[in-house]
N, C-alpha and C positions, 0 to 999 in steps of 0.2 A: 537401160535399153539403148541400143544404138540409134542414131538419127535415122538410119535407113528405114524407110517404110512408115515413119511417123507422118500423120496426115495433118496438114495445116490449112485452115481457111484464112484467106487474106481479103479483107474488106477495105478497099481503097478506091476512091472515085477518080483519081488521076491515072489515066491509062498507062502512061509511060512508067510511072512509079510502080503500078501494080505489076506490070510485065517484068520490070527489073527485079522486084522482090521475088516473084515466082521463079524467074530464071536462076537467081542466085541460090534460092532455097533448094530447088531441084538439083542443082549442081552439087549441093551439100548432102544430097541423099534423101531429102524430104519429098513427100507427095503433097501437091498443093491444089487448091481450087480457089479461083479468084471471083470476087464480086465487086461491082462498082457502086452498089447500094446495099443497105442493110436488110431490107425486107426479104429478098431472095435467099440470103444466107439464113435468116431466122426461119424461113419456111423449110429449107433443107434440113435444118436441125431437128425437125420433127421426125425425120426418118434416118438421118445419118449424123454421127457425131465425130468431130475431128479430135486430135490430141491437143490442139492449141488453136486459138483464134488471134490473128493480128488485126487490130481494129483501129481504123483512122477515126479521129474525133470529128472531123469536118466532112460530113456526108450530106448528100443532097436530100435524102428522104427522112433521115432521123439523126438526132444528135448522138454522137458516139457515147457520151456519158449515159444517156438514156438507154442505149443498146446494152451497155455493160451492166447497168443496174438491172435491166430485164433478165439478162443471162444469169446473173448471180442471185436473183430472187426466185428463180425457177429450179426446183429440185432436180429436174432432168438435165440441166445444163450448168448448174452452179459449180461443179468440180472441174469444168473445162478451163484451163488457164487462159487468161486474156492478156495480151501485150498490146498496149495502146501506142499508136503513132500520133504525135501531136506537133503542130507547128507553133503551139502556144508555149512561150518560154517562161511565162509567169509561174513562180513556184507554187502558188496557191492552186492553179489549175492542175498541176501534177499531183499535189496532195489530194485534191478532190477526186481525181481519177482513182487513186489508191483507196480512198474511202468508199468509193463505189464498188470496190472489189477487184480492180485490176491487179494483176500479179506483177506487172512491171510496165515501164513506158520507155519509149525512145523518141527523142526530139528531132524533128526535121530541121535542116537537112541532116542525114545520118550516113555513116559508113556501113555498107552491107556487112562488113566483118563484125562490126559492133552488134548489129541486129542478130546475126547468127550466134554470136557469143551469148547474147542475152537469152535467146531461144534455148540453146543447149543448157544454160544454167537452170532455166525453168524446168526442163525435162529431167535434169539430174535431181532436182528437188522432188519432182513428181515420182521418180523411181526410187527414192530413198526407202530403204528397208528399215522399219522401226523394230525396236526390241519386242520380242513376242511375249508380252506380258500385259497385265492389267494393274493399274495403280489406283487404289482406293484412297483418295485424299481424305474423304470422309465417307460416311455411308450414303450421302446424297451427291457426292462429287466423284465421278469415276472416269479415268482416262484409259481407254483401250488402245494401246500402241500397235496392236496387231491389226485392228480394224480401222485405225485412224479416226476414232470416235471419242467424243467427250459427252458425258451424261451428267446433267445437273437436275436433281429432284425428279428423276425418271424421264426427263426430256432430253433428246439428243440435240446438241448445239450444232448449228450450221457454221462450222469454222472453215476458213480457207486453209489450204495446205500450209501457207506461210504462218498463219496464226497457230496452227497445230504444232508446227516445228518449233516455234518460239516457246510454246508451253512445254514441249518435250525437253528442250534444252534446259529451261529454268528448273524443271522438276527433277532433272538428273541429280542436281546438287542443291537441295533446299538450303536457303540461307546464303548461298554463294552469290556474290554480286558480279554480273556480267556487264561489261561496258558495251556500248553500241557497236563498236568496231568488232568485238568478239562475236556478237550476235550476227552481224553482217557476214563475218567469215564463215560462221556455221551455216548460214542460209545459202550464200552464193560462192563461197570459197574465193579463188583467185579471179573469178569472173565478175565480182561485184563492181558495178559501175553505177552505184546508186548513192544517194546522200544519206547520212546517218539519221536525218529527221524521218526518213522512211520508217525506221524502227518505231519511232514514237507514234506514228499513225497506226501501225499494226497493233501495237500494245494497247492503244486507246480503244480500237475496235474489239480486241480480245477482251479487255476489261468489261466493256459494255455487254458483251455476250455472256460473260461469266456471272453477271448480275450480282447476287448476294455474296459471291465468292471473289469479286473483283479485288477485294482488299488483300488477297494472297499475293498479288503481283505488285510489288512496291517499287516506286521510283526513288532511288538513292541519289539525291541531287548532286550533280557534278561528277557522278561516277557511272551509274547505269541502272540495271534492274535486277531484282531478286524475287524468288518465290519463297515466301515465309508466312507462317501463321501467327507470328508475333506482332503485337501492336495493331490489332484490328482497327482501332479508332484513330491510328496515326497515319492512315493512308495519305500519301502526298499526291496532289494533283500536278499534272504537267503544266 
C-alpha cells in the first residue's frame, strides 16, 4: 500500500521535534496526529487505530517502554507497529525496546529521511502478502500463512509481524541455514538500518512463544539459524 493516507500517531513531548516530524511525514503523504504525552494517545486508541505509532521513550507522564509493553499486551492494539524514538545510545536500551515488542527504533538526533525510510520499511513488511496456504509442522503446530496465524496445541500464538516473517522464511526451506544478513535482507531489504543482533532478539522471543517447539529453530554457531526437526536435544542457546 502506498504511504498516502496511512495514519501515524506521533508521541513526542518536545514541541519542536513533534511539529518537525509531523510536517515531514505529511509532506511524504502520511496523515498524522500528535501527542505530547502518552495518556491522550492511549485514550484515543479506544476509538481510533493508526497504522503506526512513533513513540518517544522519555515522556512526562509514562515511560515509553511501559507504553510499548501496554500496547503489545493488549489484543486490540498489539498488531499496531511501534517505532521508538530514543536519546539513549546504550545498546541494551535498544535491545530492551525490541524485547518489549517495538518493531524498530531511531536514535536521536536523527535525519528525517532515515525516519521516513524506517517507516516505509515497516509498512512494506505489514503489507507483505504471504503464501495462501497452511503448513502443518505437526498436528499440534500449524502455521496459517494466509491469516498470519500460528497455532500450537490449539492455542493461537501472539507473534509480532517480524517474528511471523522470520518463521515464514525459515520454514520455506527446512534445514537451510540463513545467516543474519540474509534474514535482515528478507525483513527490511535495502532499507535495513539495524544491527544484526536485532535478529537474535526476535529469534529469542519467537522461541519463547513456541514453547515445546522452540527446538525447531536452531542456532548454527558462527553461521545463522535454521528450521529443523533433527537433534531435538541439541538445541544451542545464544
